[in-house]
C-alpha beads as a LAMMPS data file, in Angstrom:
LAMMPS data file: protein, C-alpha beads

381 atoms
380 bonds

1 atom types
1 bond types

-500.0 500.0 xlo xhi
-500.0 500.0 ylo yhi
-500.0 500.0 zlo zhi

Masses

1 110.0

Atoms # bond

1 1 1 49.857 454.914 401.937
2 1 1 53.138 453.513 403.768
3 1 1 56.155 453.155 401.333
4 1 1 59.534 451.740 401.997
5 1 1 62.435 451.822 399.086
6 1 1 65.315 449.489 399.821
7 1 1 68.329 450.476 398.545
8 1 1 72.057 449.556 399.760
9 1 1 73.199 452.718 400.946
10 1 1 72.212 456.526 400.143
11 1 1 75.831 458.099 401.036
12 1 1 77.397 457.804 397.572
13 1 1 77.226 460.402 395.136
14 1 1 75.583 457.996 392.686
15 1 1 73.150 458.197 390.037
16 1 1 70.674 455.655 391.626
17 1 1 71.179 457.349 394.691
18 1 1 70.602 460.730 393.481
19 1 1 67.328 459.744 390.942
20 1 1 66.038 457.789 394.308
21 1 1 66.397 461.409 396.723
22 1 1 64.505 463.319 393.589
23 1 1 61.619 460.922 393.476
24 1 1 61.201 460.586 397.283
25 1 1 61.384 464.327 397.133
26 1 1 58.739 464.807 394.980
27 1 1 56.117 462.232 396.315
28 1 1 56.742 463.927 399.774
29 1 1 55.833 467.504 398.357
30 1 1 52.736 466.160 396.370
31 1 1 51.026 463.412 398.069
32 1 1 50.289 462.184 401.442
33 1 1 52.444 459.155 400.992
34 1 1 54.321 458.376 404.399
35 1 1 57.764 457.460 403.150
36 1 1 60.681 455.374 404.542
37 1 1 64.017 454.128 402.564
38 1 1 65.807 451.433 404.190
39 1 1 69.402 450.752 403.826
40 1 1 71.741 447.659 404.709
41 1 1 75.008 448.947 404.318
42 1 1 76.752 451.084 407.005
43 1 1 77.660 454.494 406.559
44 1 1 81.576 455.115 406.601
45 1 1 82.899 457.351 409.839
46 1 1 82.467 460.333 408.980
47 1 1 80.622 460.213 405.991
48 1 1 77.062 462.029 406.086
49 1 1 74.406 459.274 405.578
50 1 1 73.002 461.037 402.571
51 1 1 75.123 462.091 399.869
52 1 1 72.016 464.431 398.531
53 1 1 69.448 466.727 399.840
54 1 1 66.391 464.706 401.284
55 1 1 63.093 466.159 402.182
56 1 1 62.282 466.387 406.013
57 1 1 59.144 464.375 405.519
58 1 1 61.186 461.397 404.674
59 1 1 62.533 459.111 406.858
60 1 1 66.130 456.835 406.444
61 1 1 66.297 453.762 408.518
62 1 1 69.227 451.531 408.295
63 1 1 70.066 447.923 408.871
64 1 1 73.551 447.493 408.989
65 1 1 73.859 443.958 407.283
66 1 1 77.149 444.877 405.758
67 1 1 77.249 442.737 402.488
68 1 1 80.301 444.273 401.283
69 1 1 82.158 442.561 404.374
70 1 1 82.181 439.805 402.157
71 1 1 83.055 440.877 399.140
72 1 1 86.997 440.019 399.060
73 1 1 86.353 436.192 400.652
74 1 1 87.096 433.334 398.289
75 1 1 84.096 432.258 396.326
76 1 1 83.025 429.511 398.390
77 1 1 83.601 431.236 401.834
78 1 1 81.930 434.416 399.882
79 1 1 78.780 432.473 399.496
80 1 1 78.111 430.695 402.956
81 1 1 78.778 434.165 404.193
82 1 1 76.540 435.925 401.840
83 1 1 73.488 433.279 402.754
84 1 1 73.654 433.581 406.322
85 1 1 73.814 437.861 406.044
86 1 1 70.668 437.017 403.787
87 1 1 68.657 435.380 406.311
88 1 1 69.214 437.888 408.489
89 1 1 68.286 440.342 406.288
90 1 1 65.076 439.170 405.203
91 1 1 64.063 438.231 409.054
92 1 1 64.963 441.884 409.755
93 1 1 62.881 443.372 406.435
94 1 1 60.108 441.411 407.211
95 1 1 59.990 442.333 411.074
96 1 1 60.237 446.011 410.113
97 1 1 57.231 445.842 407.293
98 1 1 54.887 443.775 409.401
99 1 1 55.649 446.015 412.887
100 1 1 55.579 449.428 410.826
101 1 1 52.560 448.231 408.705
102 1 1 53.848 449.125 405.295
103 1 1 51.553 449.002 402.603
104 1 1 54.184 448.713 399.491
105 1 1 58.135 447.869 399.593
106 1 1 59.822 449.249 396.339
107 1 1 63.226 447.575 395.393
108 1 1 65.657 449.220 393.430
109 1 1 67.100 445.579 392.349
110 1 1 69.270 444.838 395.601
111 1 1 69.770 441.874 397.570
112 1 1 66.237 442.101 398.942
113 1 1 65.544 440.768 395.519
114 1 1 65.433 437.308 395.997
115 1 1 62.980 437.339 398.262
116 1 1 60.824 440.218 397.362
117 1 1 57.806 438.030 396.150
118 1 1 57.769 436.511 399.961
119 1 1 57.586 439.603 401.776
120 1 1 53.952 440.788 403.768
121 1 1 53.023 443.627 401.741
122 1 1 52.734 444.652 398.219
123 1 1 56.292 444.803 395.851
124 1 1 57.675 446.851 393.173
125 1 1 60.819 446.144 391.560
126 1 1 62.754 449.078 389.854
127 1 1 65.561 447.935 388.299
128 1 1 68.248 450.503 386.962
129 1 1 70.460 447.913 385.517
130 1 1 69.918 445.932 382.160
131 1 1 68.630 442.383 382.820
132 1 1 71.967 440.771 382.161
133 1 1 73.833 443.350 383.965
134 1 1 75.162 440.557 386.810
135 1 1 76.884 439.066 383.902
136 1 1 77.978 442.302 382.868
137 1 1 79.376 442.901 385.755
138 1 1 81.179 439.494 386.108
139 1 1 82.485 439.856 382.388
140 1 1 83.973 442.978 382.975
141 1 1 86.034 441.866 386.067
142 1 1 86.644 438.035 384.513
143 1 1 87.149 436.536 381.738
144 1 1 86.623 432.330 380.845
145 1 1 83.868 429.514 379.736
146 1 1 83.352 429.210 384.025
147 1 1 82.388 433.174 384.648
148 1 1 80.486 433.680 381.382
149 1 1 78.260 430.430 382.744
150 1 1 77.931 431.967 385.993
151 1 1 76.743 435.154 384.786
152 1 1 74.039 433.110 382.606
153 1 1 73.199 431.283 385.561
154 1 1 72.771 434.678 387.742
155 1 1 70.722 436.375 385.099
156 1 1 68.312 433.310 385.429
157 1 1 67.777 433.602 388.826
158 1 1 66.860 437.302 388.785
159 1 1 64.543 436.463 386.120
160 1 1 62.943 434.014 388.180
161 1 1 62.610 436.039 391.352
162 1 1 61.228 439.193 389.738
163 1 1 58.404 436.557 387.594
164 1 1 56.201 436.721 390.291
165 1 1 56.150 440.240 391.533
166 1 1 53.086 442.830 390.702
167 1 1 55.165 445.325 388.923
168 1 1 58.286 445.611 387.558
169 1 1 59.403 448.925 386.514
170 1 1 62.623 449.277 384.065
171 1 1 64.537 452.229 381.592
172 1 1 64.380 451.541 378.329
173 1 1 62.603 449.803 375.796
174 1 1 65.109 447.666 374.661
175 1 1 65.414 446.557 378.356
176 1 1 61.340 445.892 378.589
177 1 1 61.787 443.777 375.385
178 1 1 64.458 441.520 376.557
179 1 1 62.774 440.831 379.839
180 1 1 59.675 440.030 377.888
181 1 1 61.514 437.589 375.800
182 1 1 62.566 436.081 379.085
183 1 1 58.862 435.944 379.956
184 1 1 58.187 438.611 382.101
185 1 1 54.649 439.844 381.933
186 1 1 54.543 442.342 384.114
187 1 1 57.139 445.160 382.990
188 1 1 56.201 448.881 382.897
189 1 1 59.001 451.384 381.316
190 1 1 59.520 454.148 383.242
191 1 1 62.818 456.246 382.530
192 1 1 64.285 458.038 385.007
193 1 1 63.452 461.684 385.582
194 1 1 66.196 463.953 385.113
195 1 1 68.261 465.445 388.036
196 1 1 69.037 468.864 386.769
197 1 1 64.657 469.379 386.385
198 1 1 65.139 473.066 387.478
199 1 1 67.946 473.830 385.348
200 1 1 67.284 475.645 382.273
201 1 1 70.959 475.706 380.380
202 1 1 71.921 477.297 377.306
203 1 1 73.849 476.142 374.074
204 1 1 75.406 479.444 373.954
205 1 1 76.746 479.356 377.177
206 1 1 79.424 476.817 376.182
207 1 1 82.906 478.792 375.807
208 1 1 85.635 476.325 376.784
209 1 1 87.450 473.609 374.983
210 1 1 85.984 470.639 376.743
211 1 1 85.701 467.188 376.170
212 1 1 83.648 466.007 379.138
213 1 1 83.000 462.874 381.067
214 1 1 80.825 462.319 383.996
215 1 1 80.242 458.596 386.346
216 1 1 81.973 456.795 389.122
217 1 1 85.428 455.803 388.312
218 1 1 83.977 451.909 387.892
219 1 1 85.171 449.311 385.213
220 1 1 81.278 449.846 384.239
221 1 1 81.878 453.710 382.726
222 1 1 84.894 452.274 380.841
223 1 1 87.047 455.509 381.340
224 1 1 90.096 453.501 380.554
225 1 1 88.621 453.336 377.027
226 1 1 88.065 456.678 376.608
227 1 1 91.576 457.387 377.953
228 1 1 93.033 455.189 374.896
229 1 1 90.517 457.353 372.504
230 1 1 91.674 460.258 373.814
231 1 1 95.537 460.246 372.808
232 1 1 95.099 460.808 369.227
233 1 1 92.080 463.282 369.867
234 1 1 95.051 465.132 372.091
235 1 1 97.921 465.039 369.797
236 1 1 95.470 466.288 366.811
237 1 1 93.604 468.842 368.698
238 1 1 96.500 470.266 371.434
239 1 1 94.167 473.126 372.549
240 1 1 91.420 470.668 374.197
241 1 1 91.061 469.286 377.030
242 1 1 89.445 465.784 378.459
243 1 1 87.380 466.596 381.683
244 1 1 86.812 462.943 383.691
245 1 1 84.038 464.298 386.641
246 1 1 83.609 461.307 389.093
247 1 1 85.214 459.254 392.151
248 1 1 85.538 455.589 392.872
249 1 1 87.794 452.565 392.930
250 1 1 90.117 453.159 389.589
251 1 1 90.749 456.571 390.222
252 1 1 94.071 455.039 390.933
253 1 1 94.310 453.194 388.238
254 1 1 93.047 455.636 385.596
255 1 1 95.727 458.280 386.840
256 1 1 98.170 455.416 386.103
257 1 1 96.887 455.181 382.604
258 1 1 97.327 458.995 382.473
259 1 1 100.636 459.014 383.094
260 1 1 101.373 455.639 380.678
261 1 1 100.024 457.337 377.694
262 1 1 101.543 460.828 378.682
263 1 1 98.302 462.423 378.534
264 1 1 98.989 466.223 379.283
265 1 1 95.793 467.236 378.078
266 1 1 93.418 464.767 380.608
267 1 1 92.240 465.264 384.047
268 1 1 90.765 463.154 386.697
269 1 1 88.771 465.801 388.237
270 1 1 86.733 464.020 391.537
271 1 1 82.999 464.944 392.118
272 1 1 81.496 468.773 391.688
273 1 1 79.020 470.127 394.021
274 1 1 77.608 471.679 390.215
275 1 1 77.323 469.051 387.373
276 1 1 75.038 471.251 385.778
277 1 1 77.771 473.766 385.631
278 1 1 80.369 470.914 384.406
279 1 1 77.768 470.078 381.391
280 1 1 77.208 473.604 380.233
281 1 1 80.699 475.089 380.305
282 1 1 81.384 471.724 378.008
283 1 1 81.707 471.292 374.438
284 1 1 81.487 467.826 374.152
285 1 1 79.933 465.227 376.553
286 1 1 81.210 461.719 375.579
287 1 1 79.816 458.804 377.429
288 1 1 82.043 455.437 376.927
289 1 1 80.124 452.510 379.517
290 1 1 80.664 448.800 378.994
291 1 1 76.926 449.068 379.203
292 1 1 74.433 451.010 381.292
293 1 1 70.542 450.602 382.340
294 1 1 69.343 454.252 381.200
295 1 1 72.176 456.564 381.381
296 1 1 71.231 459.243 383.846
297 1 1 74.529 461.443 382.873
298 1 1 73.711 461.175 379.007
299 1 1 70.324 462.255 379.670
300 1 1 72.065 465.377 381.762
301 1 1 73.807 466.370 379.245
302 1 1 70.985 466.441 376.783
303 1 1 69.520 468.019 379.094
304 1 1 72.195 470.785 378.842
305 1 1 72.859 471.329 375.305
306 1 1 75.719 469.400 375.380
307 1 1 76.405 467.466 372.116
308 1 1 77.273 464.136 372.873
309 1 1 78.941 461.125 371.559
310 1 1 78.537 457.958 373.082
311 1 1 79.239 454.123 372.580
312 1 1 75.623 451.893 371.774
313 1 1 76.634 449.818 374.900
314 1 1 73.594 448.028 376.261
315 1 1 71.134 449.852 377.519
316 1 1 70.002 453.273 377.105
317 1 1 72.059 455.494 374.664
318 1 1 70.381 453.774 370.898
319 1 1 67.031 455.577 372.815
320 1 1 68.114 458.795 374.068
321 1 1 70.477 459.466 370.955
322 1 1 67.656 458.211 368.145
323 1 1 67.216 459.966 365.244
324 1 1 69.893 462.121 365.024
325 1 1 70.299 463.858 368.744
326 1 1 73.864 462.917 369.161
327 1 1 76.237 460.497 367.399
328 1 1 76.495 456.646 368.245
329 1 1 79.936 454.457 368.364
330 1 1 79.949 450.822 368.155
331 1 1 80.822 449.617 371.931
332 1 1 83.910 449.192 372.878
333 1 1 85.437 450.389 369.559
334 1 1 88.070 452.891 370.624
335 1 1 89.271 453.867 367.493
336 1 1 85.447 455.027 366.052
337 1 1 85.696 456.533 369.402
338 1 1 88.525 458.867 368.272
339 1 1 87.028 459.207 364.942
340 1 1 83.490 460.355 366.159
341 1 1 84.939 462.662 368.647
342 1 1 87.472 464.425 365.892
343 1 1 84.730 464.912 364.157
344 1 1 82.364 466.306 366.372
345 1 1 85.497 468.978 367.023
346 1 1 85.674 469.798 363.933
347 1 1 82.166 470.265 362.652
348 1 1 80.607 472.644 365.698
349 1 1 77.334 473.681 363.498
350 1 1 76.727 469.903 363.410
351 1 1 77.270 469.252 366.875
352 1 1 74.976 472.519 367.954
353 1 1 72.419 471.589 366.006
354 1 1 72.277 467.967 367.234
355 1 1 72.559 469.270 371.013
356 1 1 69.313 471.678 370.344
357 1 1 67.497 468.786 368.791
358 1 1 68.502 466.445 372.242
359 1 1 67.682 469.195 374.578
360 1 1 64.199 469.779 373.565
361 1 1 63.668 466.344 373.504
362 1 1 65.134 465.699 376.650
363 1 1 63.316 468.210 378.687
364 1 1 59.851 467.427 377.384
365 1 1 60.631 463.425 377.951
366 1 1 62.514 463.821 381.384
367 1 1 61.218 466.068 383.139
368 1 1 59.688 465.764 387.037
369 1 1 56.361 466.447 385.106
370 1 1 56.419 464.004 382.832
371 1 1 58.304 461.344 384.414
372 1 1 56.588 461.585 388.391
373 1 1 52.838 461.227 387.091
374 1 1 53.975 457.683 385.432
375 1 1 54.806 456.619 389.139
376 1 1 52.077 458.347 390.926
377 1 1 49.548 455.667 388.671
378 1 1 51.969 452.622 389.184
379 1 1 51.929 453.131 392.787
380 1 1 48.593 454.303 393.109
381 1 1 47.184 450.959 391.300

Bonds

1 1 1 2
2 1 2 3
3 1 3 4
4 1 4 5
5 1 5 6
6 1 6 7
7 1 7 8
8 1 8 9
9 1 9 10
10 1 10 11
11 1 11 12
12 1 12 13
13 1 13 14
14 1 14 15
15 1 15 16
16 1 16 17
17 1 17 18
18 1 18 19
19 1 19 20
20 1 20 21
21 1 21 22
22 1 22 23
23 1 23 24
24 1 24 25
25 1 25 26
26 1 26 27
27 1 27 28
28 1 28 29
29 1 29 30
30 1 30 31
31 1 31 32
32 1 32 33
33 1 33 34
34 1 34 35
35 1 35 36
36 1 36 37
37 1 37 38
38 1 38 39
39 1 39 40
40 1 40 41
41 1 41 42
42 1 42 43
43 1 43 44
44 1 44 45
45 1 45 46
46 1 46 47
47 1 47 48
48 1 48 49
49 1 49 50
50 1 50 51
51 1 51 52
52 1 52 53
53 1 53 54
54 1 54 55
55 1 55 56
56 1 56 57
57 1 57 58
58 1 58 59
59 1 59 60
60 1 60 61
61 1 61 62
62 1 62 63
63 1 63 64
64 1 64 65
65 1 65 66
66 1 66 67
67 1 67 68
68 1 68 69
69 1 69 70
70 1 70 71
71 1 71 72
72 1 72 73
73 1 73 74
74 1 74 75
75 1 75 76
76 1 76 77
77 1 77 78
78 1 78 79
79 1 79 80
80 1 80 81
81 1 81 82
82 1 82 83
83 1 83 84
84 1 84 85
85 1 85 86
86 1 86 87
87 1 87 88
88 1 88 89
89 1 89 90
90 1 90 91
91 1 91 92
92 1 92 93
93 1 93 94
94 1 94 95
95 1 95 96
96 1 96 97
97 1 97 98
98 1 98 99
99 1 99 100
100 1 100 101
101 1 101 102
102 1 102 103
103 1 103 104
104 1 104 105
105 1 105 106
106 1 106 107
107 1 107 108
108 1 108 109
109 1 109 110
110 1 110 111
111 1 111 112
112 1 112 113
113 1 113 114
114 1 114 115
115 1 115 116
116 1 116 117
117 1 117 118
118 1 118 119
119 1 119 120
120 1 120 121
121 1 121 122
122 1 122 123
123 1 123 124
124 1 124 125
125 1 125 126
126 1 126 127
127 1 127 128
128 1 128 129
129 1 129 130
130 1 130 131
131 1 131 132
132 1 132 133
133 1 133 134
134 1 134 135
135 1 135 136
136 1 136 137
137 1 137 138
138 1 138 139
139 1 139 140
140 1 140 141
141 1 141 142
142 1 142 143
143 1 143 144
144 1 144 145
145 1 145 146
146 1 146 147
147 1 147 148
148 1 148 149
149 1 149 150
150 1 150 151
151 1 151 152
152 1 152 153
153 1 153 154
154 1 154 155
155 1 155 156
156 1 156 157
157 1 157 158
158 1 158 159
159 1 159 160
160 1 160 161
161 1 161 162
162 1 162 163
163 1 163 164
164 1 164 165
165 1 165 166
166 1 166 167
167 1 167 168
168 1 168 169
169 1 169 170
170 1 170 171
171 1 171 172
172 1 172 173
173 1 173 174
174 1 174 175
175 1 175 176
176 1 176 177
177 1 177 178
178 1 178 179
179 1 179 180
180 1 180 181
181 1 181 182
182 1 182 183
183 1 183 184
184 1 184 185
185 1 185 186
186 1 186 187
187 1 187 188
188 1 188 189
189 1 189 190
190 1 190 191
191 1 191 192
192 1 192 193
193 1 193 194
194 1 194 195
195 1 195 196
196 1 196 197
197 1 197 198
198 1 198 199
199 1 199 200
200 1 200 201
201 1 201 202
202 1 202 203
203 1 203 204
204 1 204 205
205 1 205 206
206 1 206 207
207 1 207 208
208 1 208 209
209 1 209 210
210 1 210 211
211 1 211 212
212 1 212 213
213 1 213 214
214 1 214 215
215 1 215 216
216 1 216 217
217 1 217 218
218 1 218 219
219 1 219 220
220 1 220 221
221 1 221 222
222 1 222 223
223 1 223 224
224 1 224 225
225 1 225 226
226 1 226 227
227 1 227 228
228 1 228 229
229 1 229 230
230 1 230 231
231 1 231 232
232 1 232 233
233 1 233 234
234 1 234 235
235 1 235 236
236 1 236 237
237 1 237 238
238 1 238 239
239 1 239 240
240 1 240 241
241 1 241 242
242 1 242 243
243 1 243 244
244 1 244 245
245 1 245 246
246 1 246 247
247 1 247 248
248 1 248 249
249 1 249 250
250 1 250 251
251 1 251 252
252 1 252 253
253 1 253 254
254 1 254 255
255 1 255 256
256 1 256 257
257 1 257 258
258 1 258 259
259 1 259 260
260 1 260 261
261 1 261 262
262 1 262 263
263 1 263 264
264 1 264 265
265 1 265 266
266 1 266 267
267 1 267 268
268 1 268 269
269 1 269 270
270 1 270 271
271 1 271 272
272 1 272 273
273 1 273 274
274 1 274 275
275 1 275 276
276 1 276 277
277 1 277 278
278 1 278 279
279 1 279 280
280 1 280 281
281 1 281 282
282 1 282 283
283 1 283 284
284 1 284 285
285 1 285 286
286 1 286 287
287 1 287 288
288 1 288 289
289 1 289 290
290 1 290 291
291 1 291 292
292 1 292 293
293 1 293 294
294 1 294 295
295 1 295 296
296 1 296 297
297 1 297 298
298 1 298 299
299 1 299 300
300 1 300 301
301 1 301 302
302 1 302 303
303 1 303 304
304 1 304 305
305 1 305 306
306 1 306 307
307 1 307 308
308 1 308 309
309 1 309 310
310 1 310 311
311 1 311 312
312 1 312 313
313 1 313 314
314 1 314 315
315 1 315 316
316 1 316 317
317 1 317 318
318 1 318 319
319 1 319 320
320 1 320 321
321 1 321 322
322 1 322 323
323 1 323 324
324 1 324 325
325 1 325 326
326 1 326 327
327 1 327 328
328 1 328 329
329 1 329 330
330 1 330 331
331 1 331 332
332 1 332 333
333 1 333 334
334 1 334 335
335 1 335 336
336 1 336 337
337 1 337 338
338 1 338 339
339 1 339 340
340 1 340 341
341 1 341 342
342 1 342 343
343 1 343 344
344 1 344 345
345 1 345 346
346 1 346 347
347 1 347 348
348 1 348 349
349 1 349 350
350 1 350 351
351 1 351 352
352 1 352 353
353 1 353 354
354 1 354 355
355 1 355 356
356 1 356 357
357 1 357 358
358 1 358 359
359 1 359 360
360 1 360 361
361 1 361 362
362 1 362 363
363 1 363 364
364 1 364 365
365 1 365 366
366 1 366 367
367 1 367 368
368 1 368 369
369 1 369 370
370 1 370 371
371 1 371 372
372 1 372 373
373 1 373 374
374 1 374 375
375 1 375 376
376 1 376 377
377 1 377 378
378 1 378 379
379 1 379 380
380 1 380 381
């Protein structure tokens, strides 16, 4: 079968890019499918087009539509420029599918989701974000009734676009319930496989007094909330360090916040080539996201046996940390996050017990051996 994956780009070190390359590498190694990844955004000069290792059997094609070029325009101008690019994208993607005789097109929820049902091949939508992610993203950057209404309209548009598809794959049972409540009857749950599949970390390897957070430096990830919560922790536990691993557009703001809060033991560490070592050396992992689709970094921390504290944000953390596999804190509650982090630091034996339970669950549930046969079944069907 000829399979085409659509994603904006592969040059970022994000979770969606990491999961896609992991899955296509597995499919290339274990099946006879011919796999191509099609991107829409230009690769910045001097940047490798694929951040994560990719099988030589997988092709990457670039359309260079450049939707990001319109991002800073006024709303009305942005709309018309966006629609012109959408029209060009639909023509180019349709032509590519027909020319290369593609059997199955899998969208990772990018711009093509608006016309996926009209493409001349079989189609699957693979959603890495919650159903109302469009509204969540708008409300994370704006306030007011207009933006709330616009977010609700954008969510309804997304539901309209995916309802007719043959299959909609989501990451959590909670998100599946939301889609079904909205009228979708084509929903299947397949969580992301853990990208640390071959890593067998041990809890005993933990030695440093480090509280770790990992993710793109973006409004969604709530690192500004985490830094506010860390201020009293630092005063009560001056020997501990907060380490934020990741890169993104909010780096300068977060560094300014560190200075304004006079945090002496909070570090914005940037990217890392070996995130597994970060998890294994940390004594606690904190997820401060305002919203998630699944939270790959939380699954990775669990996989490595790192005790976890997370905001109970939509979606993901509640399912991953259920049954005593970690601690949940009310979403966006900075004071409660401080209290829970301090409790975890003061009760290492309980933290280790929860981490061991989480590690066993993650390695049984989110391994490639558990996840990829589910994808094989969907694709074959």
